[in-house]
N, CA, C and O atoms as a MOPAC input file, in Angstrom:
PM7 MOZYME 1SCF
protein

 N    165.48200 1   -83.48800 1  -211.20100 1
 C    164.18000 1   -82.98500 1  -211.61900 1
 C    164.01900 1   -81.56400 1  -211.08000 1
 O    164.42900 1   -81.25500 1  -209.96200 1
 N    163.42100 1   -80.72400 1  -211.88900 1
 C    163.23000 1   -79.33100 1  -211.48300 1
 C    161.75600 1   -79.09200 1  -211.15600 1
 O    160.92400 1   -78.98400 1  -212.05600 1
 N    161.44200 1   -79.01100 1  -209.86700 1
 C    160.09700 1   -78.66100 1  -209.38100 1
 C    158.95700 1   -79.28700 1  -210.16900 1
 O    157.93800 1   -78.63400 1  -210.39400 1
 N    159.10400 1   -80.53200 1  -210.59100 1
 C    158.03200 1   -81.22500 1  -211.28600 1
 C    157.74800 1   -80.70300 1  -212.68600 1
 O    156.69400 1   -81.00000 1  -213.24800 1
 N    158.65700 1   -79.93700 1  -213.25700 1
 C    158.45500 1   -79.41900 1  -214.61200 1
 C    158.55900 1   -80.56800 1  -215.60000 1
 O    159.49300 1   -81.36800 1  -215.54500 1
 N    157.58800 1   -80.63900 1  -216.50700 1
 C    157.53300 1   -81.70000 1  -217.49900 1
 C    157.94200 1   -81.18700 1  -218.86800 1
 O    157.72500 1   -80.02300 1  -219.20500 1
 N    158.52900 1   -82.06200 1  -219.63700 1
 C    158.93700 1   -81.74400 1  -220.99600 1
 C    157.70400 1   -81.41400 1  -221.83300 1
 O    156.73600 1   -82.17500 1  -221.83000 1
 N    157.72700 1   -80.29500 1  -222.54500 1
 C    156.57000 1   -79.93200 1  -223.37000 1
 C    156.42800 1   -80.79700 1  -224.61800 1
 O    155.39500 1   -80.74400 1  -225.28600 1
 N    157.44200 1   -81.59000 1  -224.94300 1
 C    157.37000 1   -82.43300 1  -226.13300 1
 C    156.87700 1   -83.84300 1  -225.83500 1
 O    156.09900 1   -84.40800 1  -226.60400 1
 N    157.33900 1   -84.42300 1  -224.69800 1
 C    156.99600 1   -85.82400 1  -224.44900 1
 C    156.46000 1   -86.09800 1  -223.04200 1
 O    156.00500 1   -87.20800 1  -222.76400 1
 N    156.50800 1   -85.10500 1  -222.15500 1
 C    156.01900 1   -85.30500 1  -220.79400 1
 C    157.05000 1   -85.84400 1  -219.82300 1
 O    156.74000 1   -86.06000 1  -218.65100 1
 N    158.28200 1   -86.06600 1  -220.29200 1
 C    159.34800 1   -86.51300 1  -219.39400 1
 C    159.70900 1   -85.41000 1  -218.40400 1
 O    159.21700 1   -84.28600 1  -218.50200 1
 N    160.56100 1   -85.74200 1  -217.46300 1
 C    160.99100 1   -84.76500 1  -216.46300 1
 C    162.13000 1   -83.92500 1  -217.02800 1
 O    162.95400 1   -84.42000 1  -217.79700 1
 N    162.17400 1   -82.64400 1  -216.64100 1
 C    163.28100 1   -81.79000 1  -217.02100 1
 C    164.34900 1   -81.90100 1  -215.94500 1
 O    164.08900 1   -81.66700 1  -214.76400 1
 N    165.55900 1   -82.26300 1  -216.37400 1
 C    166.66600 1   -82.47400 1  -215.45400 1
 C    167.74200 1   -81.42200 1  -215.67300 1
 O    167.95900 1   -80.96000 1  -216.79300 1
 N    168.41500 1   -81.04900 1  -214.58300 1
 C    169.57600 1   -80.17600 1  -214.70900 1
 C    170.79600 1   -81.06000 1  -214.90100 1
 O    171.08600 1   -81.93800 1  -214.08800 1
 N    171.50000 1   -80.81200 1  -215.98900 1
 C    172.71600 1   -81.55700 1  -216.29600 1
 C    173.89700 1   -80.58500 1  -216.23000 1
 O    173.71800 1   -79.40800 1  -215.91600 1
 N    175.08200 1   -81.07200 1  -216.52100 1
 C    176.28500 1   -80.24500 1  -216.42100 1
 C    176.20500 1   -79.00100 1  -217.30200 1
 O    176.54600 1   -77.90800 1  -216.85000 1
 N    175.76100 1   -79.14600 1  -218.54700 1
 C    175.74400 1   -78.02500 1  -219.48600 1
 C    174.35400 1   -77.62800 1  -219.96300 1
 O    174.21400 1   -76.70100 1  -220.76100 1
 N    173.32300 1   -78.32200 1  -219.48000 1
 C    171.98700 1   -78.03900 1  -220.01100 1
 C    170.89000 1   -78.40100 1  -219.02300 1
 O    171.12100 1   -79.01500 1  -217.98100 1
 N    169.69900 1   -77.99400 1  -219.39500 1
 C    168.46300 1   -78.45600 1  -218.78200 1
 C    167.77500 1   -79.23300 1  -219.89300 1
 O    167.45900 1   -78.66700 1  -220.94000 1
 N    167.53800 1   -80.52300 1  -219.67800 1
 C    167.02700 1   -81.32900 1  -220.77900 1
 C    166.09500 1   -82.42800 1  -220.29000 1
 O    165.96800 1   -82.68300 1  -219.09200 1
 N    165.45100 1   -83.06600 1  -221.25200 1
 C    164.44800 1   -84.08700 1  -220.97100 1
 C    165.10400 1   -85.37600 1  -220.48400 1
 O    166.17400 1   -85.76400 1  -220.95300 1
 N    164.44000 1   -86.02600 1  -219.53700 1
 C    164.93300 1   -87.29900 1  -219.00200 1
 C    164.79500 1   -88.43000 1  -220.02500 1
 O    165.42100 1   -89.47900 1  -219.86900 1
 N    163.99000 1   -88.23100 1  -221.05800 1
 C    163.76200 1   -89.26500 1  -222.07200 1
 C    164.67500 1   -89.09300 1  -223.28500 1
 O    164.25100 1   -89.34300 1  -224.41300 1
 N    165.92100 1   -88.67000 1  -223.06800 1
 C    166.82000 1   -88.38800 1  -224.17600 1
 C    167.36500 1   -89.64000 1  -224.85100 1
 O    167.72300 1   -89.59200 1  -226.02800 1
 N    167.43600 1   -90.74800 1  -224.14000 1
 C    167.95900 1   -91.97800 1  -224.74300 1
 C    166.95700 1   -92.51400 1  -225.75900 1
 O    165.74500 1   -92.40100 1  -225.57400 1
 N    167.47200 1   -93.09300 1  -226.81900 1
 C    166.60800 1   -93.63400 1  -227.88000 1
 C    165.59500 1   -94.63000 1  -227.32200 1
 O    164.43400 1   -94.63100 1  -227.73200 1
 N    166.03000 1   -95.48000 1  -226.38500 1
 C    165.10400 1   -96.47300 1  -225.82300 1
 C    164.02200 1   -95.84000 1  -224.94600 1
 O    163.02500 1   -96.48600 1  -224.62300 1
 N    164.22000 1   -94.58000 1  -224.56100 1
 C    163.21900 1   -93.85000 1  -223.77600 1
 C    162.37400 1   -92.92500 1  -224.65100 1
 O    161.54000 1   -92.17800 1  -224.14000 1
 N    162.58700 1   -92.97100 1  -225.95300 1
 C    161.81300 1   -92.14000 1  -226.86200 1
 C    162.66100 1   -91.17200 1  -227.66800 1
 O    162.19500 1   -90.61500 1  -228.66200 1
 N    163.89700 1   -90.96800 1  -227.25000 1
 C    164.80000 1   -90.10700 1  -228.00700 1
 C    164.39500 1   -88.64800 1  -228.05100 1
 O    164.60600 1   -87.98700 1  -229.06800 1
 N    163.82000 1   -88.12800 1  -226.97900 1
 C    163.41300 1   -86.71800 1  -226.94300 1
 C    164.65500 1   -85.82900 1  -226.87300 1
 O    165.56300 1   -86.08600 1  -226.08200 1
 N    164.69000 1   -84.80200 1  -227.68900 1
 C    165.86700 1   -83.94200 1  -227.75800 1
 C    165.65300 1   -82.57100 1  -227.12100 1
 O    166.46100 1   -81.66900 1  -227.34200 1
 N    164.59400 1   -82.38900 1  -226.34200 1
 C    164.33800 1   -81.07900 1  -225.73700 1
 C    165.50300 1   -80.67700 1  -224.84100 1
 O    165.87600 1   -81.40800 1  -223.92300 1
 N    166.07500 1   -79.50100 1  -225.12000 1
 C    167.23400 1   -79.00800 1  -224.37200 1
 C    167.23000 1   -77.49200 1  -224.33500 1
 O    166.91700 1   -76.84300 1  -225.33400 1
 N    167.57700 1   -76.92400 1  -223.18200 1
 C    167.92900 1   -75.51200 1  -223.07200 1
 C    169.33900 1   -75.48600 1  -222.50100 1
 O    169.56100 1   -75.91600 1  -221.36900 1
 N    170.29000 1   -74.98500 1  -223.28100 1
 C    171.68200 1   -74.92900 1  -222.85600 1
 C    171.84900 1   -73.89300 1  -221.75400 1
 O    171.20600 1   -72.84300 1  -221.78900 1
 N    172.69700 1   -74.17200 1  -220.78500 1
 C    172.94200 1   -73.23500 1  -219.68100 1
 C    173.59200 1   -71.95300 1  -220.17200 1
 O    173.35100 1   -70.88300 1  -219.61300 1
 N    174.41400 1   -72.04500 1  -221.20900 1
 C    174.98000 1   -70.86200 1  -221.85600 1
 C    174.55700 1   -70.93800 1  -223.31600 1
 O    174.94100 1   -71.85400 1  -224.04200 1
 N    173.76000 1   -69.96200 1  -223.73100 1
 C    173.14200 1   -69.97200 1  -225.04900 1
 C    173.32400 1   -68.60300 1  -225.67600 1
 O    172.73700 1   -67.63300 1  -225.19600 1
 N    174.11300 1   -68.49200 1  -226.72500 1
 C    174.42900 1   -67.20400 1  -227.35700 1
 C    174.98800 1   -66.21500 1  -226.33100 1
 O    174.74400 1   -65.01200 1  -226.41900 1
 N    175.73300 1   -66.73200 1  -225.36800 1
 C    176.34200 1   -65.89200 1  -224.34300 1
 C    175.45000 1   -65.61700 1  -223.15100 1
 O    175.93100 1   -65.14600 1  -222.12000 1
 N    174.16500 1   -65.89900 1  -223.26700 1
 C    173.22800 1   -65.70600 1  -222.15400 1
 C    173.30600 1   -66.93200 1  -221.24300 1
 O    173.37300 1   -68.06400 1  -221.72100 1
 N    173.29600 1   -66.69700 1  -219.93100 1
 C    173.38500 1   -67.77400 1  -218.95100 1
 C    172.01500 1   -68.02600 1  -218.33700 1
 O    171.30700 1   -67.08700 1  -217.97100 1
 N    171.64300 1   -69.30800 1  -218.22600 1
 C    170.35000 1   -69.69600 1  -217.67100 1
 C    170.54000 1   -70.50200 1  -216.39600 1
 O    171.34100 1   -71.43500 1  -216.34800 1
 N    169.79300 1   -70.13000 1  -215.37000 1
 C    169.81800 1   -70.82300 1  -214.08100 1
 C    168.54700 1   -71.66600 1  -213.94600 1
 O    167.65100 1   -71.59600 1  -214.78700 1
 N    168.48500 1   -72.45000 1  -212.89300 1
 C    167.27600 1   -73.23200 1  -212.62500 1
 C    166.07700 1   -72.30200 1  -212.46600 1
 O    164.99500 1   -72.59900 1  -212.97300 1
 N    166.25200 1   -71.19400 1  -211.77600 1
 C    165.16600 1   -70.22400 1  -211.60000 1
 C    164.69800 1   -69.67100 1  -212.95600 1
 O    163.50100 1   -69.48400 1  -213.17300 1
 N    165.63700 1   -69.41500 1  -213.85100 1
 C    165.27400 1   -68.94200 1  -215.19200 1
 C    164.41100 1   -69.97300 1  -215.91700 1
 O    163.42700 1   -69.61800 1  -216.56700 1
 N    164.77800 1   -71.23800 1  -215.80600 1
 C    164.02400 1   -72.30600 1  -216.47700 1
 C    162.61000 1   -72.37500 1  -215.91800 1
 O    161.64700 1   -72.51000 1  -216.67300 1
 N    162.48300 1   -72.28400 1  -214.61200 1
 C    161.14900 1   -72.29500 1  -213.98300 1
 C    160.32200 1   -71.12700 1  -214.52200 1
 O    159.15300 1   -71.29900 1  -214.86700 1
 N    160.92600 1   -69.94800 1  -214.59400 1
 C    160.20500 1   -68.76600 1  -215.08400 1
 C    159.79700 1   -68.92700 1  -216.54800 1
 O    158.69500 1   -68.52900 1  -216.92500 1
 N    160.67100 1   -69.50700 1  -217.38200 1
 C    160.30900 1   -69.75100 1  -218.78100 1
 C    159.10600 1   -70.69600 1  -218.87100 1
 O    158.18900 1   -70.46400 1  -219.65900 1
 N    159.11200 1   -71.75000 1  -218.06700 1
 C    158.00700 1   -72.70400 1  -218.08500 1
 C    156.72200 1   -72.10800 1  -217.51600 1
 O    155.63500 1   -72.62200 1  -217.78000 1
 N    156.83100 1   -71.04500 1  -216.74900 1
 C    155.64900 1   -70.34200 1  -216.24800 1
 C    155.13400 1   -69.32000 1  -217.25500 1
 O    154.16200 1   -68.61400 1  -216.98600 1
 N    155.78700 1   -69.24000 1  -218.41500 1
 C    155.32700 1   -68.34600 1  -219.47100 1
 C    155.96600 1   -66.96900 1  -219.48000 1
 O    155.56000 1   -66.10300 1  -220.25400 1
 N    156.94900 1   -66.75900 1  -218.63900 1
 C    157.60500 1   -65.44600 1  -218.59500 1
 C    158.58000 1   -65.27900 1  -219.75500 1
 O    159.09500 1   -66.25300 1  -220.30500 1
 N    158.81600 1   -64.02800 1  -220.11000 1
 C    159.85500 1   -63.66900 1  -221.06100 1
 C    161.02900 1   -63.14000 1  -220.25900 1
 O    160.86300 1   -62.29300 1  -219.38100 1
 N    162.22600 1   -63.64900 1  -220.56600 1
 C    163.42400 1   -63.24100 1  -219.83700 1
 C    164.28000 1   -62.35400 1  -220.72200 1
 O    164.59900 1   -62.73000 1  -221.85000 1
 N    164.65500 1   -61.19000 1  -220.23100 1
 C    165.57100 1   -60.31700 1  -220.95900 1
 C    166.98600 1   -60.63900 1  -220.50800 1
 O    167.31500 1   -60.53600 1  -219.32600 1
 N    167.82200 1   -61.03300 1  -221.47000 1
 C    169.18900 1   -61.44800 1  -221.19000 1
 C    170.15100 1   -60.69600 1  -222.10300 1
 O    169.75800 1   -60.16900 1  -223.14400 1
 N    171.40400 1   -60.65500 1  -221.69900 1
 C    172.45900 1   -60.10600 1  -222.54400 1
 C    173.06000 1   -61.26300 1  -223.33400 1
 O    173.62000 1   -62.19200 1  -222.75100 1
 N    172.94600 1   -61.20800 1  -224.65000 1
 C    173.57000 1   -62.17900 1  -225.54000 1
 C    174.90800 1   -61.62000 1  -225.99800 1
 O    175.16600 1   -60.42300 1  -225.87400 1
 N    175.75000 1   -62.48800 1  -226.52500 1
 C    177.05400 1   -62.06600 1  -227.04700 1
 C    177.20800 1   -62.63500 1  -228.45300 1
 O    177.06700 1   -63.83900 1  -228.66300 1
 N    177.49800 1   -61.75700 1  -229.41500 1
 C    177.67700 1   -62.20600 1  -230.79900 1
 C    179.02200 1   -62.92100 1  -230.95600 1
 O    179.86200 1   -62.88800 1  -230.05700 1
 N    179.21400 1   -63.56900 1  -232.11400 1
 C    180.48800 1   -64.24400 1  -232.39300 1
 C    181.64800 1   -63.25700 1  -232.37700 1
 O    182.78300 1   -63.62600 1  -232.07300 1
 N    181.35500 1   -61.98700 1  -232.70900 1
 C    182.39000 1   -60.94800 1  -232.71200 1
 C    182.65800 1   -60.39600 1  -231.31500 1
 O    183.54400 1   -59.56300 1  -231.12900 1
 N    181.88300 1   -60.86900 1  -230.32600 1
 C    182.08600 1   -60.42900 1  -228.95200 1
 C    181.25900 1   -59.23300 1  -228.54600 1
 O    181.45100 1   -58.68900 1  -227.45800 1
 N    180.33200 1   -58.81000 1  -229.41000 1
 C    179.47200 1   -57.66300 1  -229.09600 1
 C    178.26500 1   -58.10900 1  -228.28700 1
 O    177.62800 1   -59.11400 1  -228.60500 1
 N    177.95600 1   -57.35600 1  -227.24100 1
 C    176.78400 1   -57.66200 1  -226.41600 1
 C    175.54200 1   -56.98900 1  -226.99000 1
 O    175.60800 1   -55.89300 1  -227.54700 1
 N    174.40900 1   -57.67400 1  -226.83800 1
 C    173.12500 1   -57.09900 1  -227.24700 1
 C    172.03000 1   -57.71600 1  -226.38900 1
 O    172.18400 1   -58.82800 1  -225.88400 1
 N    170.93100 1   -57.00100 1  -226.22500 1
 C    169.81600 1   -57.50400 1  -225.42800 1
 C    168.90000 1   -58.36800 1  -226.26800 1
 O    168.69800 1   -58.12600 1  -227.45800 1
 N    168.34700 1   -59.39000 1  -225.61600 1
 C    167.41500 1   -60.28900 1  -226.28000 1
 C    166.35700 1   -60.74200 1  -225.27900 1
 O    166.63700 1   -60.91800 1  -224.09300 1
 N    165.14300 1   -60.92600 1  -225.77800 1
 C    164.05300 1   -61.46200 1  -224.96700 1
 C    163.91000 1   -62.95000 1  -225.28400 1
 O    163.67200 1   -63.32300 1  -226.43300 1
 N    164.05600 1   -63.79600 1  -224.26700 1
 C    163.98800 1   -65.24400 1  -224.41100 1
 C    162.61800 1   -65.76300 1  -223.98300 1
 O    162.06800 1   -65.31200 1  -222.97800 1
 N    162.07200 1   -66.70100 1  -224.73500 1
 C    160.80300 1   -67.35400 1  -224.41300 1
 C    160.94500 1   -68.85300 1  -224.63300 1
 O    161.81100 1   -69.30300 1  -225.38400 1
 N    160.08900 1   -69.61600 1  -223.97400 1
 C    160.04500 1   -71.05800 1  -224.17500 1
 C    159.48800 1   -71.31600 1  -225.56900 1
 O    158.46000 1   -70.74900 1  -225.93900 1
 N    160.14800 1   -72.15700 1  -226.33700 1
 C    159.72400 1   -72.44600 1  -227.70100 1
 C    160.18100 1   -73.85000 1  -228.08400 1
 O    161.13500 1   -74.01100 1  -228.84500 1
 N    159.49200 1   -74.87300 1  -227.55100 1
 C    159.93600 1   -76.24000 1  -227.80800 1
 C    159.71800 1   -76.63800 1  -229.26700 1
 O    158.62800 1   -76.46600 1  -229.81300 1
 N    160.76400 1   -77.16900 1  -229.88400 1
 C    160.66600 1   -77.66500 1  -231.25200 1
 C    161.12600 1   -79.11700 1  -231.27600 1
 O    161.95600 1   -79.51100 1  -230.45700 1
 N    160.60500 1   -79.91400 1  -232.19700 1
 C    160.96700 1   -81.33200 1  -232.24700 1
 C    162.46000 1   -81.59300 1  -232.43700 1
 O    162.94300 1   -82.66600 1  -232.07400 1
 N    163.20500 1   -80.63100 1  -233.00000 1
 C    164.63900 1   -80.85200 1  -233.19200 1
 C    165.43500 1   -80.60100 1  -231.91800 1
 O    166.65600 1   -80.75800 1  -231.91100 1
 N    164.75300 1   -80.21200 1  -230.83900 1
 C    165.41600 1   -80.15300 1  -229.55100 1
 C    165.63900 1   -78.78900 1  -228.96000 1
 O    165.95500 1   -78.68400 1  -227.77400 1
 N    165.48800 1   -77.73600 1  -229.73700 1
 C    165.68700 1   -76.41100 1  -229.15500 1
 C    164.51400 1   -76.07900 1  -228.24900 1
 O    163.35500 1   -76.23600 1  -228.63400 1
 N    164.82500 1   -75.61700 1  -227.03700 1
 C    163.77500 1   -75.39300 1  -226.06600 1
 C    163.38900 1   -73.94600 1  -225.86000 1
 O    162.33800 1   -73.65600 1  -225.28800 1
 N    164.23700 1   -73.02600 1  -226.32700 1
 C    163.95000 1   -71.61200 1  -226.12300 1
 C    164.41900 1   -70.84400 1  -227.35400 1
 O    165.32400 1   -71.27400 1  -228.06900 1
 N    163.79100 1   -69.71300 1  -227.58100 1
 C    164.23400 1   -68.85300 1  -228.67900 1
 C    164.35100 1   -67.43500 1  -228.15000 1
 O    163.80100 1   -67.09900 1  -227.10100 1
 N    165.08100 1   -66.60500 1  -228.89600 1
 C    165.21300 1   -65.22100 1  -228.47900 1
 C    164.82100 1   -64.29000 1  -229.60000 1
 O    164.89300 1   -64.62500 1  -230.78300 1
 N    164.40100 1   -63.10000 1  -229.18200 1
 C    164.08500 1   -62.01500 1  -230.10400 1
 C    165.00000 1   -60.85700 1  -229.75900 1
 O    165.06000 1   -60.41200 1  -228.61300 1
 N    165.70300 1   -60.38300 1  -230.75700 1
 C    166.61400 1   -59.25300 1  -230.57900 1
 C    165.84300 1   -58.02000 1  -230.12800 1
 O    164.77200 1   -57.72500 1  -230.66000 1
 N    166.38200 1   -57.30200 1  -229.15300 1
 C    165.79700 1   -56.05600 1  -228.68100 1
 C    166.59500 1   -54.92600 1  -229.33100 1
 O    167.71200 1   -54.64200 1  -228.89700 1
 N    166.04100 1   -54.26600 1  -230.37700 1
 C    166.82700 1   -53.31000 1  -231.15800 1
 C    167.30100 1   -52.07500 1  -230.39900 1
 O    168.45400 1   -51.66800 1  -230.54600 1
 N    166.44100 1   -51.48000 1  -229.60100 1
 C    166.82600 1   -50.27700 1  -228.88100 1
 C    166.08400 1   -50.26300 1  -227.55200 1
 O    164.98600 1   -49.71300 1  -227.46300 1
 N    166.66600 1   -50.85900 1  -226.52200 1
 C    165.95000 1   -51.00800 1  -225.25000 1
 C    165.64900 1   -49.67700 1  -224.55600 1
 O    164.81400 1   -49.63500 1  -223.65200 1
 N    166.29800 1   -48.61500 1  -224.95400 1
 C    166.07200 1   -47.32900 1  -224.29300 1
 C    165.00900 1   -46.50300 1  -224.98000 1
 O    164.66100 1   -45.42500 1  -224.49800 1
 N    164.48100 1   -46.98700 1  -226.10400 1
 C    163.47300 1   -46.20900 1  -226.85500 1
 C    162.10800 1   -46.35500 1  -226.21400 1
 O    161.13400 1   -45.77900 1  -226.69800 1

């Protein structure tokens, strides 16, 4: 459990797993909640501290990596959806402007 953080979809506990931060109610018999934030997402790496900050409403600026291997900046925010995605990013077109 991460500092008492609750799943925004079902109220379950958010747990740190090997490859993700996800809801404790993931099993079908527990409700089948699919809320997940992958530890490596589009090349951006998320730590427990990052997850806490997202749940506090912060926007995190991370370096993403495209399929072609190109790096680009993105702003990540908490965005729980019923299909399980827990965060979304917005491309930062020109961070120096």
